[in-house]
N, C-alpha and C positions, 0 to 999 in steps of 0.2 A: 213398358209393355203390359197390357192387362193380362192377368191369369186367364187361361183357357179352360173351359169346363166341358166335360162329356157327361151327360146325365142318362142313367138307365132307370126306368120307372114303370110301375104297373098302374098308371095314372088313375087314382081315385081322388076323393075330396081333398085330403091333406097333401097328396102328391101335387095336385094342381096348384095349391097355394105355394108350395116349394118351387115349382116351375116359374110362377109369377115372380118370386123373389130373385131368382137367377136371371130371368129374361129382362127384368126391369132394373137390374143393378148396373150402375155406371162403372163399377169397379172390375167387372169380368166380362168375358165374351163366351157365349155358349156356342160351341162348335156343332153339336148334334144332340138329339134326343133319341134314345132307343127304348122300345117298349117290350114288356114281358108279361106273360100271364101271371096273375097274382090276385089282387083284390077283385079284379074282373077279368074276363077273357081278354086275350091280347088284342083282338080286334076292337073291343070297346076301349081298352087302355089307349090304343093308338088314336082312336077318334077323340078321346078326351084330351090327349096331349096336343093334337092339332087344334082343337077348339081353344084350349088355354093359350097356345102360342098366338092364335089370331086375336084373342082378347088383349094380348100385349102388343099387338102390331108387329109381331116377329115372324120372319120367314125361315127360321132355323129348320134344317131338314130333320124329318122324323122317320125313323127306320123301325119297321115291325120285326119283332123277334119271336122267341120260343112260345109255342102254344101250350106246352105241357112241361112240368118238371122233368128232370132227367130220368128218374126211375119210378115214378109213381103218378097216379091220377091227379089232375089239377083240382084243388078245392078253393073256391072263391070266398070272398068275405062280404057277400051281398047283405048279410044280416047287419053289418056295421056301416056300410057305405051306400046301400041302396042297390037296386038292380043295375043301374047304369054307372054306379060308382060315384055319382055326383049328387046323390040325394033324390034322384028321380023327379027333377023339376022340368024335364022336357026341353033341354037345351037343343038348339038347332044343330044339324050336322055341320061339320067344318067345310069350308070351301076348298081346301087343299086335300090332296091325297098323300099317303106316305111314299117314301122313295122305294124304288124297286129292289135295292140292295138289302139283303138280310142284315139284321142287327149285329150278328156276331162278326160279319165281315166289316161292317161300319166301325165297330169297336176296334178291331185290329188295325184297319187303315188309319183311323183317326189318331190312335196312339202312336203308330209308326211315323206318321207325318208331323206329329206335334209332340216330341219327347218332352216330358215334364208336365203333361196335361193333368188336370185335377179331375179324377173320376169320382162321381157322386152316384151312389146306388140307393134307390128309394123303394125297391121291391125285392122279390126273390132273386137270387143270384144266378139264375139259369143261363142268361145270355153271357155273362162274364165267364162262367165256368166253361161254356162251350168255346168261347174265344180263347181261353187259356189252354184248353185241350188241343185246339188247332195250332196255336202259336204261343207256347209257354214263355217265349222271350219278351213278350210285351210287358210282363210283370216288372221288369227292370227299367222300363221306359216311362212308367207312370210316376208323376211327382208326388201325388197324394191319392189315396183311395178312401174316401169318406163313405162308410156304410151305415145306413139306418137299418139297424137290425140287432136282434139279440136281447137277452134279459140277463145281463151279467150279475144282477142282484138276485137272480133265481126266482123271480116272480113273473110268470108269463102272462100274455094276454089272449092266447088261444088254447093253451093247456097250462096247468100249474107250473110247468117248467120251461115253456118255450114262447118266444115272440113269433108273430105270424110270418114275417118275411123269411126267417131262417127255417121255421117249421114247414113252410110250404114246399121248400126244396132243400132239405138238409144235406143231401149229397152234393149239390152245387155249392152250398156254403162251405162245406168241408174242403172241396177242391180249391176254392178261393183262399181260404185260410191257410192252406198248405202251399200256396203258389209263390210266396215270397213278396207279394205286393206290400207296399207301405200302408197297411190298413189302420184306419182310425174308426173304432167301433162306437157308434152313437146308439146306445140302448134305449129301449122303450121307457125306462124309468125317468129319463130326462125330460119327458113331455108332461109329466104328471104334477099334481100339487100346485105350487105357485107358478109353474111353467105353463099350465093350461090357461087359456083365455077365460077369465071369469066374466060374469055378466057386465060389469063396468067396462072391461076391456072390449067386449063385443060392441057395446054402445059406442065406445071411442072409435073403433074401426068403422062402424056404420056412419059416424059423423063425417068421415072423409068425403063421402058422397061420390066416390069414383066407381066406375064399373067393376074394377078389380076388387075393391073393398066389399062391395055388395055381393059379388060372386063368391069371394072367400068365405063369407059368413053363410050365405044361402046354400052353397053346395055341401057345406058341413052340417046341415040341419039334422039329417039322419044320424050322422056320426056323433053329434052332440047328445042325442037321445040314447044311442047305444053306449056311449061312454058312461052316462049316468047309470044305465042298467047294469053295466059291468062293474063299476067301481064305487058307485054312490057319490061321485064327485060331480058338482055342477060346473059346466063350462065346455069348451072345445079343446080337446087334446090334439096337438099337432106334431106328431113325431117327425114327419118328413121335413116340415119347415124348420124345426129345431136343428135337424141334421144339415139342412142347407145353410142356416145361419152360421153354423160352425165352419162349413166349407168356405163361406164368404169372409168370415172373421174368426180365426182360431182363438182370439183372445176372449171370446165368450166362455170358453172352458175355464173353470176355476179349480178343478181337481182332476188329475189324470195319473195313470201309471201304465207301465208296459209289462205285458205278460204273454206267455204262450196261451193260445186259445184254440179249442177244438170244438167240434159239434157232434152230438150223439146222432147216429143214423140208424140204429137197429132196435133200441129199446122201445117197447110199447108205452112205457110209463114216462120216459123223458125224451122222446123223439124230438129233435130240433133244439135241444138244450145247448146253450153256449156255455161250455165248461172253461172257466178261467182259472189258470194256475196262479192264484193270488199269493201263495206262500212259496212259490218257486221250488216245488217238489217234483215237477214233471220229469226232471233228469235223474232223480234218485233210482237206485237199482230196481226197486219194486214197481216203478212206473215207466221206466225208460222204454220198454218194448211197446207198450200201448201208445206212448207219446212220440215214438220215433219219427213218424211222418212230419209232425209239427217241428220237432227239434231239428230235423234235417233241413228244414226250410231256412233255418238260421235267422228268421225274422220274428220278433215279438210284435204283438198287436198293441197299439195305443188304445186303452180303454178309458172312456170318459165317464167320470162318476158324478160330477156336479157342474152346473153352469151358472152364469150370471143371468138370472131370469129377466131382470129389467133390461139388460143389454140385448138379450135375444128378442124381446118384444119390440124394442126400438128398431131392430133390424127388420122385423116384420112390418111395423108401421111405415117405415120409410119406403118400403116397396109398394105399399097399398095406397099411399097418398096421391 
């Protein structure tokens, strides 16, 4: 039986490529896509998810979710992905509409009906936090929870300390990390350097000549410019497709370890920072009180440190051919 996926996304350019990877994979079945405010407003994220599904010939149901983070105003990432999240190329509206059921209800019902489902999150964790608050028992029914988020190496992409998905709704991220879910954290650092698509990789993708390959490169045109402005690195950085490749093939990971992880929710300097207990000192007397909510969950987070870049790119190529 094929593994079953439930995908939660704030569908912008790299999310769209990750959706293509899942929807075109013969090895898995995507049960549902839920959308959340993040890189773009949730209405735009929903439109982008529907458009991407249509591009893949998929009729997977799409459920619209939270319009705002739990406790703070929504701050988009238009500067990185364009106003529409897909590089502002004027893609036509999708033919389908989202389902009428809210995303948090869809998450709960999907998990309850399909114990062992693989949950893949590609945006802020607002929907998942709301679902867990309404029904905490779903945490024990998820087989894997692959989260694209965090900067465990302490180099953020939206502040010096924080990665965007976690920073956008840190309170939601903290609820998820305290929930007991079997979390696999795919940090922003894994899509940089040799993992980014270099100019030769981009030419290789375009040589496939498929609508999906052209769209994958075109919709990331603004993201490619923004990545160079931010890091000085040439190429297309694809954090969400890297996370999806790991969800589809865990053997892509070459170095991992398990740690207690928490999220900073109050500091102006380090808001949204993913704090990783790499030396296992969270339970020491001087730290136990602060770390009690994470320690009480009884679950450590799998943190991924390095991947096989060649294998991840092959996973991408096979989806776009």
